C-alpha positions in Angstrom: 68.3 29.7 127.2 72.1 31.3 127.2 73.1 28.8 124.6 69.7 30.1 122.3 71.2 33.7 123.1 74.9 32.5 121.7 73.2 31.0 119.0 71.3 33.7 118.1 74.5 36.0 118.6 77.0 34.3 116.6 74.4 33.8 113.9 74.1 37.5 113.5 78.0 37.9 113.4 78.3 35.2 110.5 75.5 36.8 109.0 77.4 40.3 108.9 81.1 39.0 108.3 79.3 37.0 104.8 77.8 40.0 103.7 79.3 41.6 100.2 79.3 45.2 101.4 83.4 45.3 100.3 83.2 43.4 96.9 83.5 46.5 95.1 87.2 48.8 94.7 87.0 51.8 93.4 90.8 52.5 92.6 93.6 54.0 90.4 92.3 56.7 88.9 90.3 55.6 86.2 88.9 52.1 87.1 87.7 49.5 89.9 87.9 46.4 90.8 84.4 43.7 91.2 85.0 40.4 93.5 80.8 39.3 93.0 79.8 36.1 90.9 83.4 34.5 92.5 85.7 36.5 90.0 88.2 38.9 90.1 86.7 41.6 87.4 88.3 44.8 86.5 86.0 47.4 85.0 86.3 51.1 83.3 85.0 54.3 84.8 85.8 57.9 84.4 88.9 59.4 86.0 88.5 60.9 89.6 90.0 64.4 87.6 93.2 65.8 87.4 94.9 64.1 89.9 96.9 60.9 88.7 96.1 58.9 91.8 93.8 59.1 94.1 95.7 59.0 97.8 92.3 58.4 99.6 89.5 56.0 98.4 86.1 54.6 100.0 83.0 52.2 98.4 80.3 50.7 100.1 77.9 48.0 98.2 74.6 46.8 98.8 75.5 43.8 101.6 72.7 41.5 99.8 73.7 41.8 95.7 77.5 43.3 96.5 76.3 46.2 93.7 77.9 49.3 94.6 76.0 51.9 95.9 78.6 54.8 96.4 82.3 55.9 96.5 84.3 58.9 97.5 87.3 60.3 97.9 87.2 62.0 100.6 86.2 65.2 99.1 83.7 64.4 96.9 81.1 61.5 96.2 80.3 59.3 93.7 77.1 57.1 92.7 77.0 54.0 91.7 77.2 55.1 88.1 80.3 57.2 88.4 78.2 60.3 88.1 78.9 63.0 91.5 76.1 63.4 93.5 74.2 66.5 93.5 75.1 67.5 96.9 78.4 65.5 96.6 81.2 68.1 96.2 82.8 70.2 99.2 83.9 67.5 101.9 86.9 68.0 104.1 89.2 65.6 103.6 93.0 64.9 103.2 95.0 64.1 100.3 97.9 62.1 101.2 98.3 58.8 101.9 96.5 58.5 105.4 93.5 56.8 106.5 91.2 59.9 105.6 87.8 58.5 105.0 85.5 55.7 106.0 82.2 54.6 105.4 79.5 53.4 108.4 76.4 52.4 107.6 73.8 53.8 110.0 72.2 51.6 112.5 68.2 50.9 112.6 68.3 52.7 108.9 69.3 50.9 106.1 68.9 53.6 103.5 71.7 56.0 105.5 75.4 55.8 105.8 77.9 58.1 107.8 81.2 59.2 105.4 83.7 60.0 108.2 86.4 62.1 106.7 89.6 63.4 108.2 92.1 66.4 107.6 95.6 66.9 109.5 97.8 68.8 107.1 98.2 71.6 110.2 95.9 73.9 107.8 92.3 75.7 108.3 89.6 73.0 109.2 91.6 70.7 110.1 89.6 67.9 112.0 87.6 64.5 112.1 84.0 65.0 110.4 80.9 63.1 109.3 78.3 63.2 106.7 75.3 61.7 105.5 74.7 60.1 102.5 71.1 59.1 102.0 70.5 56.4 99.5 66.4 56.8 99.0 67.4 60.1 97.4 68.1 60.8 93.8 65.9 58.5 92.7 67.6 56.0 94.5 70.9 56.7 93.4 71.5 58.6 96.8 72.4 61.9 97.9 74.1 63.7 100.2 71.8 64.8 103.4 72.9 68.6 102.7 72.5 69.7 106.7 74.5 67.1 107.9 77.7 68.2 105.3 81.1 68.3 107.7 79.8 67.5 111.1 82.4 68.1 113.3 83.6 65.9 115.6 87.2 66.3 116.8 89.0 69.5 116.0 92.6 67.8 117.1 92.9 63.9 115.0 96.4 62.5 113.7 95.9 60.7 110.2 94.3 57.6 111.4 91.1 56.5 110.8 89.5 52.9 111.2 86.1 50.8 112.5 84.8 47.9 113.3 81.2 46.3 114.2 80.3 46.0 117.5 79.9 42.9 119.7 75.9 43.1 119.3 76.3 42.6 115.7 74.2 45.8 115.0 76.4 48.9 116.2 79.9 50.2 115.2 83.1 52.0 116.8 85.2 54.1 114.9 88.5 54.8 116.2 90.8 58.0 115.4 94.0 59.6 117.8 94.7 62.7 119.0 97.2 64.9 117.8 99.9 66.2 120.4 98.1 63.8 123.4 98.7 60.2 124.0 94.8 59.4 123.9 92.9 57.3 121.5 89.5 58.6 120.5 86.8 56.2 120.0 83.1 56.9 118.8 80.0 54.5 119.7 77.8 54.7 116.4 74.2 53.4 117.1 70.9 54.2 116.1 71.0 57.2 118.5 73.4 58.5 116.3 77.5 59.2 116.8 77.7 58.5 120.7 80.4 61.0 122.7 84.2 59.4 122.5 85.4 57.2 124.7 89.4 58.9 125.7 91.9 56.8 126.3 95.6 57.6 127.2 98.5 55.2 126.1 101.8 55.1 125.1 103.7 58.0 123.5 102.5 61.8 122.7 102.5 61.9 119.5 103.0 65.9 117.9 104.2 67.7 114.9 104.1 64.8 112.6 103.9 65.2 108.9 103.5 62.3 107.0 101.0 59.8 108.4 100.5 56.7 109.4 97.5 53.7 110.3 95.3 52.6 112.7 93.8 49.0 111.9 91.5 46.6 113.8 91.8 42.5 113.2 89.0 41.1 111.4 87.6 39.3 114.4 87.8 42.8 116.0 89.7 41.7 119.0 93.2 43.3 118.8 94.3 46.9 116.8 97.8 47.5 115.4 98.9 51.4 115.1 101.4 53.2 114.0 102.5 57.1 113.3 105.8 58.3 111.6 107.0 60.7 114.2 109.2 62.0 111.4 109.6 66.0 111.4 110.6 66.0 107.3 107.7 64.9 105.3 110.2 63.5 103.0 110.0 59.3 103.3 113.6 58.2 102.8 114.5 60.2 105.9 114.7 57.1 108.8 112.7 58.1 111.7 111.8 55.2 113.5 108.8 54.7 115.7 106.8 51.9 117.6 104.8 49.5 115.9 101.9 49.0 118.5 99.7 46.3 119.4 96.2 46.2 121.5 94.0 44.3 122.6 90.4 46.0 121.8 87.3 45.0 123.9 84.2 45.2 120.7 81.4 45.4 123.4 82.8 47.9 125.5 85.0 50.0 122.9 88.2 49.6 125.5 91.6 49.6 124.8 94.1 47.5 127.0 97.3 45.6 127.1 99.4 48.0 125.0 102.9 46.2 123.1 105.8 47.4 121.1 106.6 45.0 118.1 109.4 46.9 117.5 110.6 50.6 115.7 110.2 50.8 112.6 110.8 53.5 109.9 107.9 55.2 107.8 105.5 52.4 108.0 102.7 52.8 105.3 100.3 49.9 105.6 99.3 47.8 108.6 97.1 44.6 107.9 96.0 41.5 110.0 95.5 38.4 107.8 91.8 36.8 107.5 92.5 34.6 110.6 94.2 37.1 112.5 97.4 34.9 113.2 99.5 37.4 111.4 100.0 41.1 111.1 101.6 42.5 108.1 103.2 45.9 107.5 105.1 47.8 105.1 107.2 50.5 104.8 108.4 53.1 102.6 112.1 53.8 103.1 115.1 54.4 100.4 118.0 54.6 102.4 119.7 52.0 104.5 118.6 49.9 105.7 116.4 49.8 102.4 113.1 48.8 103.8 110.9 49.8 100.4 110.5 46.6 98.9 109.6 44.4 101.4 106.8 43.1 103.1 107.3 42.9 106.9 104.9 39.8 108.9 104.5 38.9 112.7 103.7 35.5 113.9 100.8 36.7 116.5 99.9 32.9 117.4 103.4 33.2 119.3 103.4 31.9 122.7 104.9 35.3 124.1 105.6 39.1 123.0 109.1 38.0 122.7 108.4 35.1 120.6 106.0 37.2 118.7 109.0 39.5 117.7 111.4 36.8 117.2 109.0 36.0 114.6 109.3 38.8 112.0 110.0 37.5 108.7 110.4 39.3 105.5 110.0 38.9 101.9 110.2 41.0 98.3 107.5 41.5 95.8 110.0 40.9 93.0 108.5 43.6 90.5 110.7 43.8 87.4 110.3 47.4 85.8 110.0 45.2 82.1 111.9 42.3 80.6 115.2 44.0 79.6 115.7 44.5 83.7 117.6 41.0 85.1 117.0 42.1 88.7 113.7 43.1 90.3 113.1 46.7 90.8 111.9 47.6 94.3 108.0 47.7 94.8 106.7 49.7 97.7 103.9 47.8 99.8 101.8 50.6 100.3 97.2 50.6 100.8 97.4 46.7 101.4 93.7 45.3 101.7 92.6 41.9 102.1 89.9 41.0 99.3 86.9 39.4 99.5 88.6 36.4 98.0 90.8 35.8 101.0 93.7 37.2 99.0 95.9 40.3 100.3 96.7 42.9 97.3 99.2 45.6 97.2 98.1 48.7 96.5 101.1 49.9 94.5 100.1 49.0 91.1 103.2 49.3 88.6 102.8 49.4 84.9 104.7 46.4 82.8 105.2 45.1 79.4 103.3 42.2 78.4 103.9 39.4 75.8 102.6 41.5 73.0 104.3 44.7 74.2 101.2 46.3 75.7 102.3 48.4 79.1 99.6 47.5 80.9 98.8 47.7 84.8 99.4 44.7 87.2 98.5 44.0 90.8 100.5 42.2 93.0 98.9 39.9 95.8 99.8 37.1 98.7 97.4 33.7 97.5 97.1 32.9 101.4 98.0 35.4 103.9 97.6 33.0 106.8 100.6 31.2 105.8 104.2 32.0 107.3 106.0 33.7 104.8 108.1 31.4 104.1 105.5 29.2 102.4 104.6 32.2 100.9 105.1 33.2 97.2 104.2 36.7 95.5 101.7 36.5 92.3 100.4 39.2 89.8 98.0 39.7 87.0 97.8 42.3 84.4 94.3 44.0 84.9 92.4 43.5 81.8 90.2 46.6 80.9 90.8 49.2 78.2 91.7 51.9 80.6 94.5 49.6 81.8 95.7 49.2 78.7 98.2 51.1 76.5 99.3 53.0 79.8 102.2 55.6 79.5 105.7 54.8 80.6 105.6 57.2 83.7 106.9 54.7 86.6 103.8 56.0 88.2 102.2 53.4 90.9 99.0 54.2 91.8 97.9 54.1 95.5 94.0 54.2 96.6 93.0 50.8 97.8 89.9 51.7 99.5 89.6 52.2 103.9 87.4 49.1 104.8 86.5 47.9 108.2 88.4 44.8 108.4 85.7 42.6 109.9 84.5 42.0 106.6 87.3 39.7 105.8 87.1 37.2 109.3 88.2 33.9 108.6 88.3 33.9 104.5 89.8 31.5 102.6 91.2 31.7 99.1 88.9 30.9 96.2 90.0 30.5 92.7 88.7 33.7 91.2 91.5 33.5 88.3 89.5 33.5 85.5 91.8 34.5 82.8 92.0 35.4 79.0 92.6 31.7 77.7 90.2 30.5 80.3 87.6 32.3 78.1 89.1 31.9 74.5 86.3 29.6 73.7 83.1 31.9 74.7 80.5 32.2 72.5 78.4 35.8 72.3 74.2 35.3 71.9 72.4 37.8 71.0 68.3 36.7 71.5 66.0 37.2 70.4 67.2 38.0 66.9 65.4 39.3 65.2 63.4 41.5 67.6 60.9 43.9 68.0 61.7 45.6 71.1 64.5 44.4 73.2 67.2 42.3 72.7 70.1 40.4 75.4 73.7 39.4 75.4 74.6 35.5 77.0 77.8 34.0 77.2 78.6 30.7 76.8 81.4 30.6 79.8 80.5 31.7 83.1 82.3 34.6 84.7 83.9 35.8 80.9 81.4 38.3 79.4 81.7 41.1 82.2 82.6 43.5 82.1 81.0 44.5 78.6 80.7 47.6 76.7 77.9 47.5 74.2 78.1 50.2 71.5 75.2 50.0 68.7 75.6 51.4 65.4 73.1 51.7 62.5 73.7 50.1 58.6 75.3 53.0 57.9 77.5 53.4 60.6 76.0 55.7 62.6 76.9 55.5 66.4 73.6 55.3 68.4 74.1 53.9 72.0 76.5 52.7 74.2 75.4 50.3 77.2 78.2 49.2 79.9 77.6 46.3 82.1 79.5 45.3 85.3 77.4 42.5 86.9 74.3 39.7 86.2 72.0 40.0 84.8 72.5 41.8 81.6 70.2 44.3 81.0 68.2 44.4 78.2 68.7 46.9 75.3 66.3 48.9 74.1 65.7 48.7 70.3 61.7 50.1 70.5 62.4 53.4 68.6 64.8 52.0 66.1 63.4 51.8 62.2 63.1 48.4 60.6 66.4 47.0 59.7 69.8 45.7 60.4 71.8 47.3 63.1 75.6 46.1 64.5 76.4 45.4 68.2 80.2 46.3 68.8 80.6 43.8 72.1 83.9 44.3 74.2 84.6 41.9 76.9 87.2 41.7 78.9 89.3 39.4 76.6 87.8 39.9 73.0 85.9 42.3 70.6 83.1 40.9 68.7 80.6 42.4 65.9 76.8 41.0 66.5 74.5 41.5 63.6 70.8 42.5 65.2 67.7 42.8 63.1 65.2 45.2 64.1 61.7 43.9 63.1 
């Protein structure tokens, strides 16, 4: 009987890990990344607003289909159509590079989600809050439940916020740390709601910090990595060292134990475990000696002892070049690193570089297999293919807003081949059917994974614009032409590698 229970539990955890809640990333100022259909796709969206790069981003997808449900920058909530939810404004959240927001499904209620937000800038309204999002509202597009907006949980959190799934595969844990104390705060999230916090004292008392830090659970939920920048100066180039801490975590009880210090580092801005839980990565933001700005650091957690783990510390550079007139790589920070559903490690510092056609375009850097030791790892990059990512201004801005996901989504992942390129799709044929048509038409691509994202504009024979359709995922929706008079129309179809014009006859 115990064996049967274990089998059922393992099946439940495997199912939860295999789900697709983290398949769509809202990132940068005006685009997103879609990992559905085994392909890395970039799509356009409306900009956040006046900010050039949103430092906080969270999103959640349908766990079975991977379709985007909603996303937030901590202060506002948008639906899957990139429109602000009716009650989506006015949430309390920070705006720097800390972990200011986190989405947790509400156990036992499939249509509802907790959006946790955090503010810590020594101003009014500092605290940890939650707001409930109900996807059954607003015609299925979702909305904030007004009476839950900005429900306070903690008045004095540090700028760290993370979570993971409970050992039972149903409930969750949310973790932060108090300011001016040595206590972690762990909230249980069950079908009964947000429970009373578990307070656990370890290590240092962090007070008067001003620049952030990070807490991160390992994908298998067995460990927590933690660092707080203790600098009293908000300028990130100042050398103020603080400990990188590693704890054991019990996903059944919410207890931390076995505090270990891996080293003292300046201005750590990103911490991430490998999908197989054997490596711990950190990225630093430090411009003065020792210069750590362009380095990615790795600890081998599979080493035999703490001493061996500390000795295993290794680093590589991202190797970014500002443009092809530079003979040596320029520094690329390790900001907002995130594991992807494809098993890769992505760097959230997204620079701009010239393509072969002299188009200044955003690009993203990544590690193909973050489970490997660094001496076997090669940093790679790809350009972001969408119209919003072309013809970029030469501003030198690094955009940094990868979503703050619970890492259990990526447990045990191996990299998959999702690198469909423009060359792979060069021979694609687009077909309009049925054509002629009396009511609806659709579009089909001859090569899998090469049609989306697609932007379709419809014009009449006189060149008058009639309709626009944006499509990011299969299946392709039918385009309604029932109200159009009989005649000839033209579909201007922009995919990620081409623009084609197709003639449609309305019967």
